[in-house]
BALOBA-1460 file (C-alpha; in Angstrom, 3 decimals):
// residues 363
<rec num="1" residu="x" x="-6.707" y="12.302" z="24.173"/>
<rec num="2" residu="x" x="-3.827" y="14.065" z="22.419"/>
<rec num="3" residu="x" x="-2.326" y="12.157" z="19.487"/>
<rec num="4" residu="x" x="0.452" y="13.206" z="17.139"/>
<rec num="5" residu="x" x="2.235" y="11.862" z="14.050"/>
<rec num="6" residu="x" x="5.736" y="12.730" z="12.886"/>
<rec num="7" residu="x" x="6.877" y="14.035" z="9.500"/>
<rec num="8" residu="x" x="9.011" y="11.152" z="8.249"/>
<rec num="9" residu="x" x="6.837" y="9.193" z="5.823"/>
<rec num="10" residu="x" x="5.389" y="12.409" z="4.381"/>
<rec num="11" residu="x" x="8.904" y="13.622" z="3.628"/>
<rec num="12" residu="x" x="9.957" y="10.299" z="2.087"/>
<rec num="13" residu="x" x="6.850" y="9.525" z="-0.019"/>
<rec num="14" residu="x" x="5.855" y="12.229" z="-2.480"/>
<rec num="15" residu="x" x="2.992" y="10.258" z="-3.935"/>
<rec num="16" residu="x" x="0.581" y="7.884" z="-2.270"/>
<rec num="17" residu="x" x="2.594" y="4.874" z="-1.202"/>
<rec num="18" residu="x" x="0.881" y="2.391" z="1.079"/>
<rec num="19" residu="x" x="2.326" y="4.027" z="4.206"/>
<rec num="20" residu="x" x="1.256" y="7.587" z="3.459"/>
<rec num="21" residu="x" x="-2.144" y="6.352" z="2.247"/>
<rec num="22" residu="x" x="-2.570" y="4.456" z="5.513"/>
<rec num="23" residu="x" x="-1.665" y="7.395" z="7.734"/>
<rec num="24" residu="x" x="-3.770" y="9.842" z="5.745"/>
<rec num="25" residu="x" x="-6.891" y="7.687" z="6.022"/>
<rec num="26" residu="x" x="-6.231" y="6.849" z="9.662"/>
<rec num="27" residu="x" x="-5.873" y="10.524" z="10.598"/>
<rec num="28" residu="x" x="-8.821" y="11.565" z="8.442"/>
<rec num="29" residu="x" x="-11.195" y="9.145" z="10.176"/>
<rec num="30" residu="x" x="-9.865" y="9.811" z="13.669"/>
<rec num="31" residu="x" x="-10.336" y="13.545" z="13.091"/>
<rec num="32" residu="x" x="-14.101" y="12.940" z="13.047"/>
<rec num="33" residu="x" x="-13.936" y="12.081" z="16.755"/>
<rec num="34" residu="x" x="-14.483" y="15.321" z="18.664"/>
<rec num="35" residu="x" x="-12.856" y="13.891" z="21.795"/>
<rec num="36" residu="x" x="-9.459" y="13.615" z="20.114"/>
<rec num="37" residu="x" x="-6.891" y="16.318" z="19.522"/>
<rec num="38" residu="x" x="-4.735" y="15.359" z="16.537"/>
<rec num="39" residu="x" x="-1.565" y="16.917" z="15.153"/>
<rec num="40" residu="x" x="0.724" y="16.004" z="12.259"/>
<rec num="41" residu="x" x="4.099" y="17.684" z="12.740"/>
<rec num="42" residu="x" x="5.382" y="17.701" z="9.151"/>
<rec num="43" residu="x" x="7.132" y="21.049" z="8.984"/>
<rec num="44" residu="x" x="8.361" y="20.499" z="5.424"/>
<rec num="45" residu="x" x="6.698" y="17.688" z="3.502"/>
<rec num="46" residu="x" x="6.503" y="16.396" z="-0.076"/>
<rec num="47" residu="x" x="3.428" y="14.200" z="0.090"/>
<rec num="48" residu="x" x="0.472" y="15.386" z="-1.963"/>
<rec num="49" residu="x" x="-2.223" y="13.461" z="-0.120"/>
<rec num="50" residu="x" x="-1.825" y="14.886" z="3.371"/>
<rec num="51" residu="x" x="-2.150" y="18.414" z="1.998"/>
<rec num="52" residu="x" x="-5.892" y="17.640" z="2.127"/>
<rec num="53" residu="x" x="-5.881" y="17.395" z="5.919"/>
<rec num="54" residu="x" x="-7.370" y="20.336" z="7.877"/>
<rec num="55" residu="x" x="-4.897" y="23.112" z="8.647"/>
<rec num="56" residu="x" x="-5.537" y="22.813" z="12.389"/>
<rec num="57" residu="x" x="-4.257" y="19.226" z="12.245"/>
<rec num="58" residu="x" x="-1.436" y="19.466" z="9.715"/>
<rec num="59" residu="x" x="1.397" y="21.669" z="10.931"/>
<rec num="60" residu="x" x="3.763" y="22.289" z="8.050"/>
<rec num="61" residu="x" x="4.279" y="23.448" z="4.503"/>
<rec num="62" residu="x" x="4.423" y="21.371" z="1.336"/>
<rec num="63" residu="x" x="7.297" y="21.775" z="-1.084"/>
<rec num="64" residu="x" x="6.903" y="20.307" z="-4.585"/>
<rec num="65" residu="x" x="10.369" y="18.793" z="-4.838"/>
<rec num="66" residu="x" x="13.580" y="18.392" z="-2.918"/>
<rec num="67" residu="x" x="16.124" y="21.143" z="-3.456"/>
<rec num="68" residu="x" x="19.416" y="19.611" z="-4.658"/>
<rec num="69" residu="x" x="22.162" y="19.230" z="-2.024"/>
<rec num="70" residu="x" x="19.847" y="20.226" z="0.853"/>
<rec num="71" residu="x" x="18.539" y="16.759" z="1.825"/>
<rec num="72" residu="x" x="20.539" y="16.262" z="5.015"/>
<rec num="73" residu="x" x="20.027" y="19.846" z="6.160"/>
<rec num="74" residu="x" x="16.243" y="19.742" z="5.663"/>
<rec num="75" residu="x" x="16.019" y="16.288" z="7.228"/>
<rec num="76" residu="x" x="17.845" y="17.592" z="10.317"/>
<rec num="77" residu="x" x="15.599" y="20.656" z="10.460"/>
<rec num="78" residu="x" x="12.480" y="18.502" z="10.242"/>
<rec num="79" residu="x" x="13.749" y="16.145" z="12.932"/>
<rec num="80" residu="x" x="14.785" y="18.816" z="15.423"/>
<rec num="81" residu="x" x="11.695" y="20.966" z="14.943"/>
<rec num="82" residu="x" x="9.380" y="17.947" z="15.047"/>
<rec num="83" residu="x" x="10.843" y="16.889" z="18.387"/>
<rec num="84" residu="x" x="10.406" y="20.437" z="19.699"/>
<rec num="85" residu="x" x="6.760" y="20.523" z="18.615"/>
<rec num="86" residu="x" x="6.045" y="17.102" z="20.111"/>
<rec num="87" residu="x" x="7.574" y="18.168" z="23.412"/>
<rec num="88" residu="x" x="5.517" y="21.358" z="23.405"/>
<rec num="89" residu="x" x="2.304" y="19.486" z="22.447"/>
<rec num="90" residu="x" x="2.861" y="16.944" z="25.247"/>
<rec num="91" residu="x" x="0.833" y="14.147" z="23.593"/>
<rec num="92" residu="x" x="-0.608" y="11.002" z="25.123"/>
<rec num="93" residu="x" x="0.234" y="9.053" z="21.965"/>
<rec num="94" residu="x" x="3.104" y="9.499" z="19.492"/>
<rec num="95" residu="x" x="2.498" y="7.421" z="16.355"/>
<rec num="96" residu="x" x="5.772" y="7.133" z="14.443"/>
<rec num="97" residu="x" x="5.341" y="7.020" z="10.681"/>
<rec num="98" residu="x" x="8.690" y="5.450" z="9.788"/>
<rec num="99" residu="x" x="11.355" y="3.118" z="11.144"/>
<rec num="100" residu="x" x="13.872" y="5.307" z="12.902"/>
<rec num="101" residu="x" x="14.850" y="6.324" z="16.420"/>
<rec num="102" residu="x" x="14.643" y="10.055" z="15.749"/>
<rec num="103" residu="x" x="11.705" y="10.772" z="18.038"/>
<rec num="104" residu="x" x="12.980" y="11.322" z="21.570"/>
<rec num="105" residu="x" x="10.554" y="9.703" z="23.971"/>
<rec num="106" residu="x" x="8.622" y="12.196" z="26.047"/>
<rec num="107" residu="x" x="5.534" y="11.629" z="28.133"/>
<rec num="108" residu="x" x="3.533" y="9.997" z="25.343"/>
<rec num="109" residu="x" x="3.350" y="6.324" z="24.508"/>
<rec num="110" residu="x" x="5.036" y="5.497" z="21.194"/>
<rec num="111" residu="x" x="3.169" y="3.440" z="18.588"/>
<rec num="112" residu="x" x="4.819" y="1.989" z="15.494"/>
<rec num="113" residu="x" x="3.134" y="0.401" z="12.479"/>
<rec num="114" residu="x" x="5.187" y="-2.364" z="10.838"/>
<rec num="115" residu="x" x="3.975" y="-2.851" z="7.275"/>
<rec num="116" residu="x" x="5.964" y="-5.952" z="6.327"/>
<rec num="117" residu="x" x="9.259" y="-7.767" z="6.944"/>
<rec num="118" residu="x" x="10.449" y="-8.309" z="3.366"/>
<rec num="119" residu="x" x="13.929" y="-6.818" z="3.891"/>
<rec num="120" residu="x" x="14.619" y="-8.939" z="6.940"/>
<rec num="121" residu="x" x="13.385" y="-12.164" z="5.331"/>
<rec num="122" residu="x" x="15.394" y="-11.582" z="2.171"/>
<rec num="123" residu="x" x="18.624" y="-10.077" z="3.478"/>
<rec num="124" residu="x" x="21.765" y="-12.149" z="3.044"/>
<rec num="125" residu="x" x="23.306" y="-10.181" z="5.885"/>
<rec num="126" residu="x" x="20.375" y="-10.633" z="8.281"/>
<rec num="127" residu="x" x="19.696" y="-6.918" z="8.332"/>
<rec num="128" residu="x" x="17.623" y="-5.688" z="11.281"/>
<rec num="129" residu="x" x="16.640" y="-2.140" z="10.165"/>
<rec num="130" residu="x" x="13.648" y="-1.823" z="12.490"/>
<rec num="131" residu="x" x="15.466" y="-2.810" z="15.681"/>
<rec num="132" residu="x" x="15.858" y="0.705" z="17.156"/>
<rec num="133" residu="x" x="12.296" y="1.707" z="16.304"/>
<rec num="134" residu="x" x="10.883" y="-1.449" z="17.863"/>
<rec num="135" residu="x" x="12.914" y="-0.973" z="21.029"/>
<rec num="136" residu="x" x="11.639" y="2.559" z="21.662"/>
<rec num="137" residu="x" x="8.023" y="1.643" z="20.849"/>
<rec num="138" residu="x" x="5.479" y="0.840" z="23.533"/>
<rec num="139" residu="x" x="3.182" y="-0.961" z="21.123"/>
<rec num="140" residu="x" x="3.252" y="-2.179" z="17.517"/>
<rec num="141" residu="x" x="0.496" y="-2.418" z="14.940"/>
<rec num="142" residu="x" x="0.608" y="-4.866" z="12.006"/>
<rec num="143" residu="x" x="-1.736" y="-5.090" z="8.981"/>
<rec num="144" residu="x" x="-2.023" y="-8.905" z="9.052"/>
<rec num="145" residu="x" x="-1.451" y="-11.928" z="11.244"/>
<rec num="146" residu="x" x="1.241" y="-13.063" z="8.802"/>
<rec num="147" residu="x" x="3.189" y="-9.833" z="9.407"/>
<rec num="148" residu="x" x="2.726" y="-10.221" z="13.162"/>
<rec num="149" residu="x" x="4.102" y="-13.772" z="13.031"/>
<rec num="150" residu="x" x="7.106" y="-12.624" z="10.975"/>
<rec num="151" residu="x" x="7.759" y="-9.765" z="13.397"/>
<rec num="152" residu="x" x="7.710" y="-12.011" z="16.456"/>
<rec num="153" residu="x" x="9.877" y="-14.619" z="14.723"/>
<rec num="154" residu="x" x="12.543" y="-12.222" z="13.425"/>
<rec num="155" residu="x" x="12.742" y="-9.643" z="16.213"/>
<rec num="156" residu="x" x="11.587" y="-11.799" z="19.132"/>
<rec num="157" residu="x" x="8.936" y="-9.238" z="20.049"/>
<rec num="158" residu="x" x="6.499" y="-10.106" z="22.827"/>
<rec num="159" residu="x" x="3.187" y="-11.033" z="21.170"/>
<rec num="160" residu="x" x="1.320" y="-8.981" z="23.799"/>
<rec num="161" residu="x" x="3.043" y="-5.902" z="22.403"/>
<rec num="162" residu="x" x="1.563" y="-6.426" z="18.911"/>
<rec num="163" residu="x" x="-1.966" y="-5.831" z="17.603"/>
<rec num="164" residu="x" x="-3.318" y="-6.631" z="14.145"/>
<rec num="165" residu="x" x="-5.474" y="-3.899" z="12.610"/>
<rec num="166" residu="x" x="-6.384" y="-4.658" z="9.020"/>
<rec num="167" residu="x" x="-5.931" y="-1.784" z="6.608"/>
<rec num="168" residu="x" x="-8.919" y="-0.371" z="4.751"/>
<rec num="169" residu="x" x="-9.598" y="0.252" z="1.079"/>
<rec num="170" residu="x" x="-10.304" y="3.504" z="-0.671"/>
<rec num="171" residu="x" x="-13.824" y="4.832" z="-1.017"/>
<rec num="172" residu="x" x="-14.049" y="5.447" z="-4.750"/>
<rec num="173" residu="x" x="-17.671" y="6.680" z="-4.666"/>
<rec num="174" residu="x" x="-16.679" y="10.223" z="-5.596"/>
<rec num="175" residu="x" x="-15.554" y="8.993" z="-9.021"/>
<rec num="176" residu="x" x="-18.605" y="6.900" z="-9.876"/>
<rec num="177" residu="x" x="-20.463" y="9.791" z="-11.515"/>
<rec num="178" residu="x" x="-17.560" y="10.670" z="-13.832"/>
<rec num="179" residu="x" x="-16.884" y="7.296" z="-15.454"/>
<rec num="180" residu="x" x="-18.131" y="8.414" z="-18.847"/>
<rec num="181" residu="x" x="-15.520" y="11.196" z="-18.935"/>
<rec num="182" residu="x" x="-12.605" y="8.789" z="-18.537"/>
<rec num="183" residu="x" x="-10.528" y="8.259" z="-21.650"/>
<rec num="184" residu="x" x="-8.212" y="5.275" z="-21.927"/>
<rec num="185" residu="x" x="-5.674" y="4.890" z="-24.718"/>
<rec num="186" residu="x" x="-5.931" y="1.078" z="-24.663"/>
<rec num="187" residu="x" x="-7.769" y="-0.144" z="-27.750"/>
<rec num="188" residu="x" x="-8.505" y="-3.714" z="-26.613"/>
<rec num="189" residu="x" x="-9.396" y="-5.565" z="-23.392"/>
<rec num="190" residu="x" x="-6.619" y="-5.523" z="-20.804"/>
<rec num="191" residu="x" x="-5.188" y="-7.315" z="-17.792"/>
<rec num="192" residu="x" x="-4.338" y="-4.856" z="-15.006"/>
<rec num="193" residu="x" x="-1.148" y="-4.750" z="-12.916"/>
<rec num="194" residu="x" x="-1.007" y="-2.245" z="-10.020"/>
<rec num="195" residu="x" x="2.009" y="-0.924" z="-8.116"/>
<rec num="196" residu="x" x="5.772" y="-1.298" z="-8.109"/>
<rec num="197" residu="x" x="7.159" y="-3.850" z="-10.551"/>
<rec num="198" residu="x" x="10.594" y="-4.741" z="-9.171"/>
<rec num="199" residu="x" x="11.954" y="-7.508" z="-6.960"/>
<rec num="200" residu="x" x="9.285" y="-9.508" z="-5.102"/>
<rec num="201" residu="x" x="6.422" y="-7.925" z="-7.049"/>
<rec num="202" residu="x" x="7.144" y="-10.503" z="-9.806"/>
<rec num="203" residu="x" x="5.983" y="-8.370" z="-12.717"/>
<rec num="204" residu="x" x="8.545" y="-10.100" z="-14.934"/>
<rec num="205" residu="x" x="7.030" y="-13.512" z="-14.189"/>
<rec num="206" residu="x" x="3.624" y="-12.212" z="-15.253"/>
<rec num="207" residu="x" x="5.045" y="-10.939" z="-18.532"/>
<rec num="208" residu="x" x="6.903" y="-14.215" z="-19.128"/>
<rec num="209" residu="x" x="3.621" y="-16.101" z="-18.672"/>
<rec num="210" residu="x" x="1.827" y="-13.676" z="-20.979"/>
<rec num="211" residu="x" x="4.525" y="-14.112" z="-23.658"/>
<rec num="212" residu="x" x="3.959" y="-17.890" z="-23.686"/>
<rec num="213" residu="x" x="0.273" y="-17.557" z="-24.573"/>
<rec num="214" residu="x" x="-0.592" y="-16.695" z="-28.166"/>
<rec num="215" residu="x" x="-4.227" y="-16.650" z="-27.111"/>
<rec num="216" residu="x" x="-3.705" y="-14.012" z="-24.415"/>
<rec num="217" residu="x" x="-1.508" y="-11.900" z="-26.689"/>
<rec num="218" residu="x" x="-4.197" y="-11.989" z="-29.374"/>
<rec num="219" residu="x" x="-7.048" y="-11.004" z="-27.043"/>
<rec num="220" residu="x" x="-5.502" y="-8.752" z="-24.373"/>
<rec num="221" residu="x" x="-2.998" y="-6.076" z="-23.481"/>
<rec num="222" residu="x" x="-1.416" y="-5.501" z="-20.078"/>
<rec num="223" residu="x" x="-1.969" y="-2.121" z="-18.423"/>
<rec num="224" residu="x" x="0.311" y="-1.019" z="-15.584"/>
<rec num="225" residu="x" x="-0.764" y="1.534" z="-12.997"/>
<rec num="226" residu="x" x="1.814" y="3.193" z="-10.709"/>
<rec num="227" residu="x" x="5.369" y="2.011" z="-10.219"/>
<rec num="228" residu="x" x="6.959" y="4.747" z="-12.324"/>
<rec num="229" residu="x" x="7.814" y="4.744" z="-16.017"/>
<rec num="230" residu="x" x="9.129" y="1.603" z="-17.669"/>
<rec num="231" residu="x" x="12.859" y="1.235" z="-17.178"/>
<rec num="232" residu="x" x="15.353" y="0.840" z="-20.005"/>
<rec num="233" residu="x" x="15.748" y="-2.824" z="-19.050"/>
<rec num="234" residu="x" x="11.992" y="-3.394" z="-19.134"/>
<rec num="235" residu="x" x="11.692" y="-1.814" z="-22.569"/>
<rec num="236" residu="x" x="14.524" y="-3.990" z="-23.921"/>
<rec num="237" residu="x" x="12.824" y="-7.068" z="-22.466"/>
<rec num="238" residu="x" x="9.511" y="-6.132" z="-24.114"/>
<rec num="239" residu="x" x="11.226" y="-5.495" z="-27.448"/>
<rec num="240" residu="x" x="13.157" y="-8.750" z="-27.393"/>
<rec num="241" residu="x" x="9.947" y="-10.683" z="-26.832"/>
<rec num="242" residu="x" x="7.893" y="-8.663" z="-29.336"/>
<rec num="243" residu="x" x="5.291" y="-7.483" z="-26.804"/>
<rec num="244" residu="x" x="6.130" y="-3.759" z="-26.625"/>
<rec num="245" residu="x" x="2.850" y="-2.839" z="-28.292"/>
<rec num="246" residu="x" x="0.911" y="-5.023" z="-25.839"/>
<rec num="247" residu="x" x="2.157" y="-3.496" z="-22.566"/>
<rec num="248" residu="x" x="1.167" y="0.032" z="-21.595"/>
<rec num="249" residu="x" x="1.530" y="2.373" z="-18.629"/>
<rec num="250" residu="x" x="-1.212" y="4.717" z="-17.437"/>
<rec num="251" residu="x" x="-0.423" y="8.376" z="-18.119"/>
<rec num="252" residu="x" x="-1.666" y="9.419" z="-14.682"/>
<rec num="253" residu="x" x="-1.240" y="7.739" z="-11.302"/>
<rec num="254" residu="x" x="-4.117" y="9.408" z="-9.452"/>
<rec num="255" residu="x" x="-7.069" y="7.726" z="-7.732"/>
<rec num="256" residu="x" x="-9.451" y="8.641" z="-10.550"/>
<rec num="257" residu="x" x="-7.272" y="6.776" z="-13.055"/>
<rec num="258" residu="x" x="-6.887" y="3.869" z="-10.626"/>
<rec num="259" residu="x" x="-10.663" y="3.661" z="-10.154"/>
<rec num="260" residu="x" x="-11.319" y="3.546" z="-13.878"/>
<rec num="261" residu="x" x="-8.467" y="1.131" z="-14.499"/>
<rec num="262" residu="x" x="-10.084" y="-1.320" z="-12.072"/>
<rec num="263" residu="x" x="-13.574" y="-0.749" z="-13.463"/>
<rec num="264" residu="x" x="-12.569" y="-1.418" z="-17.063"/>
<rec num="265" residu="x" x="-10.098" y="-4.280" z="-16.563"/>
<rec num="266" residu="x" x="-10.783" y="-7.876" z="-17.501"/>
<rec num="267" residu="x" x="-9.028" y="-8.782" z="-14.268"/>
<rec num="268" residu="x" x="-6.305" y="-7.699" z="-11.842"/>
<rec num="269" residu="x" x="-3.249" y="-9.951" z="-11.656"/>
<rec num="270" residu="x" x="-1.234" y="-9.530" z="-8.444"/>
<rec num="271" residu="x" x="1.841" y="-11.813" z="-8.468"/>
<rec num="272" residu="x" x="3.681" y="-10.426" z="-5.430"/>
<rec num="273" residu="x" x="5.555" y="-12.993" z="-3.339"/>
<rec num="274" residu="x" x="5.561" y="-10.854" z="-0.188"/>
<rec num="275" residu="x" x="3.090" y="-8.327" z="1.253"/>
<rec num="276" residu="x" x="2.071" y="-6.889" z="4.580"/>
<rec num="277" residu="x" x="-1.522" y="-7.445" z="3.467"/>
<rec num="278" residu="x" x="-1.948" y="-6.419" z="-0.179"/>
<rec num="279" residu="x" x="-4.468" y="-3.638" z="-0.844"/>
<rec num="280" residu="x" x="-4.850" y="-3.680" z="-4.671"/>
<rec num="281" residu="x" x="-6.708" y="-7.033" z="-4.718"/>
<rec num="282" residu="x" x="-9.176" y="-5.701" z="-2.140"/>
<rec num="283" residu="x" x="-9.618" y="-2.422" z="-4.017"/>
<rec num="284" residu="x" x="-10.251" y="-4.375" z="-7.215"/>
<rec num="285" residu="x" x="-12.796" y="-6.629" z="-5.519"/>
<rec num="286" residu="x" x="-14.734" y="-3.641" z="-4.192"/>
<rec num="287" residu="x" x="-15.119" y="-2.411" z="-7.786"/>
<rec num="288" residu="x" x="-16.195" y="-5.786" z="-9.248"/>
<rec num="289" residu="x" x="-12.822" y="-6.399" z="-10.867"/>
<rec num="290" residu="x" x="-11.934" y="-10.132" z="-10.776"/>
<rec num="291" residu="x" x="-8.685" y="-10.944" z="-8.964"/>
<rec num="292" residu="x" x="-6.035" y="-13.526" z="-9.834"/>
<rec num="293" residu="x" x="-3.326" y="-13.315" z="-7.168"/>
<rec num="294" residu="x" x="-0.309" y="-14.856" z="-5.513"/>
<rec num="295" residu="x" x="-0.836" y="-17.463" z="-2.808"/>
<rec num="296" residu="x" x="1.399" y="-15.583" z="-0.342"/>
<rec num="297" residu="x" x="0.001" y="-15.990" z="3.195"/>
<rec num="298" residu="x" x="-0.785" y="-12.307" z="3.821"/>
<rec num="299" residu="x" x="-2.548" y="-11.968" z="0.459"/>
<rec num="300" residu="x" x="-4.589" y="-15.083" z="1.215"/>
<rec num="301" residu="x" x="-5.486" y="-13.520" z="4.557"/>
<rec num="302" residu="x" x="-6.912" y="-10.573" z="2.620"/>
<rec num="303" residu="x" x="-8.643" y="-12.246" z="-0.327"/>
<rec num="304" residu="x" x="-9.928" y="-15.413" z="1.367"/>
<rec num="305" residu="x" x="-11.621" y="-17.616" z="-1.232"/>
<rec num="306" residu="x" x="-12.632" y="-14.632" z="-3.364"/>
<rec num="307" residu="x" x="-9.665" y="-14.827" z="-5.760"/>
<rec num="308" residu="x" x="-8.006" y="-17.363" z="-8.001"/>
<rec num="309" residu="x" x="-4.497" y="-17.911" z="-6.621"/>
<rec num="310" residu="x" x="-1.195" y="-19.178" z="-8.006"/>
<rec num="311" residu="x" x="2.423" y="-19.826" z="-7.078"/>
<rec num="312" residu="x" x="4.165" y="-16.525" z="-8.005"/>
<rec num="313" residu="x" x="7.471" y="-18.312" z="-8.651"/>
<rec num="314" residu="x" x="5.884" y="-20.634" z="-11.242"/>
<rec num="315" residu="x" x="5.392" y="-19.097" z="-14.687"/>
<rec num="316" residu="x" x="3.468" y="-22.205" z="-15.751"/>
<rec num="317" residu="x" x="1.052" y="-21.847" z="-12.828"/>
<rec num="318" residu="x" x="0.519" y="-18.143" z="-13.524"/>
<rec num="319" residu="x" x="-0.234" y="-18.928" z="-17.169"/>
<rec num="320" residu="x" x="-2.525" y="-21.852" z="-16.326"/>
<rec num="321" residu="x" x="-4.585" y="-19.843" z="-13.807"/>
<rec num="322" residu="x" x="-4.787" y="-16.857" z="-16.163"/>
<rec num="323" residu="x" x="-6.049" y="-18.804" z="-19.160"/>
<rec num="324" residu="x" x="-8.387" y="-21.006" z="-17.140"/>
<rec num="325" residu="x" x="-9.967" y="-18.056" z="-15.381"/>
<rec num="326" residu="x" x="-10.047" y="-15.247" z="-17.883"/>
<rec num="327" residu="x" x="-11.970" y="-17.265" z="-20.497"/>
<rec num="328" residu="x" x="-14.453" y="-18.757" z="-18.025"/>
<rec num="329" residu="x" x="-17.595" y="-16.664" z="-17.503"/>
<rec num="330" residu="x" x="-18.591" y="-18.914" z="-14.593"/>
<rec num="331" residu="x" x="-15.312" y="-18.444" z="-12.696"/>
<rec num="332" residu="x" x="-15.238" y="-14.715" z="-13.377"/>
<rec num="333" residu="x" x="-18.813" y="-14.310" z="-12.164"/>
<rec num="334" residu="x" x="-18.120" y="-16.363" z="-9.025"/>
<rec num="335" residu="x" x="-15.029" y="-14.454" z="-7.910"/>
<rec num="336" residu="x" x="-16.679" y="-11.099" z="-8.630"/>
<rec num="337" residu="x" x="-19.587" y="-12.021" z="-6.335"/>
<rec num="338" residu="x" x="-17.304" y="-13.356" z="-3.605"/>
<rec num="339" residu="x" x="-14.962" y="-10.376" z="-3.980"/>
<rec num="340" residu="x" x="-17.675" y="-7.801" z="-3.326"/>
<rec num="341" residu="x" x="-18.562" y="-9.554" z="-0.053"/>
<rec num="342" residu="x" x="-14.920" y="-10.068" z="0.982"/>
<rec num="343" residu="x" x="-13.948" y="-6.430" z="0.383"/>
<rec num="344" residu="x" x="-16.635" y="-5.241" z="2.806"/>
<rec num="345" residu="x" x="-14.573" y="-6.638" z="5.675"/>
<rec num="346" residu="x" x="-11.935" y="-3.944" z="5.130"/>
<rec num="347" residu="x" x="-12.595" y="-0.250" z="5.713"/>
<rec num="348" residu="x" x="-10.505" y="2.679" z="6.916"/>
<rec num="349" residu="x" x="-13.176" y="3.480" z="9.508"/>
<rec num="350" residu="x" x="-12.805" y="0.005" z="10.987"/>
<rec num="351" residu="x" x="-9.012" y="0.380" z="10.888"/>
<rec num="352" residu="x" x="-9.256" y="3.755" z="12.667"/>
<rec num="353" residu="x" x="-11.653" y="2.406" z="15.315"/>
<rec num="354" residu="x" x="-9.359" y="-0.540" z="16.089"/>
<rec num="355" residu="x" x="-6.279" y="1.699" z="16.189"/>
<rec num="356" residu="x" x="-8.034" y="4.097" z="18.558"/>
<rec num="357" residu="x" x="-8.722" y="1.144" z="20.832"/>
<rec num="358" residu="x" x="-4.963" y="0.484" z="20.924"/>
<rec num="359" residu="x" x="-4.311" y="4.152" z="21.748"/>
<rec num="360" residu="x" x="-6.938" y="4.153" z="24.498"/>
<rec num="361" residu="x" x="-5.558" y="1.058" z="26.199"/>
<rec num="362" residu="x" x="-2.087" y="2.633" z="26.356"/>
<rec num="363" residu="x" x="-2.902" y="6.222" z="27.322"/>
């Protein structure tokens, strides 16, 4: 079977966003199957992660940053040349990596992965940005049943056209022998926050809950991984509430830093009010990091009963669950044990095997 992936997400995501992480791991595991011929047509790409793919799979050259005033030109070049390469490759399966209608349908069946429907559910103008991509797709993959339900409800997609394949979690084993070399600037126990901090991620609600607790402020700091540097507005907010010295950002956003941030945290707090699935809680669980998370349906689908959950819109509930969990050895021990077992249900190999089954049924 001949399978190809387009350039789009690897041009849009320089670092390892969920989408590029998903495609990298999917392709990496599928490449172990000798009966498959895989190609990634990413003629010019920014993403660091896919540079690790074998050169016979990845067709393209990485550039470190976008050249000013060339965005539209390079985007057009990538699109036209990608279509040419797909036509020449004549694949059985074309797996689109982003929501657009740029891939002209050839012989191959088109697969699209829909990560979540946050924009549609929260748009005042009832935006339908995935409509064209969905219409040209022969089959759709979703990371959770919640996302599948949202997709069917919003876009009226035939349920037979949609398959749920749960995403996997990173294998951090390669870092386990280097823990002693990790240096962290935090000088007291910390609560970990992972990922983007804006909008539905509800980072501000976490900080507001933290501010209300003199006990938490005395005993813990908050460490943020990923999501970029603190904004001017965030810094002003920290200053106004006298917590600037209690909230820190990791210097590096690589997997080694992420691994050690999980391993050394008192707990992960994940207050997002909308996810396609939510990988950080599962990653944390696999590394024996206790999880206190939002009760959003997709997150619950991931964590099961292995996390303490709260209403992400309620600062009082966030504070209550934090204080009542973080100081209880019994609760911490229980969710660590349950988390290890729960995380074993999610692997990139399993995701790849289930995705290959979708490919095989269509080709």
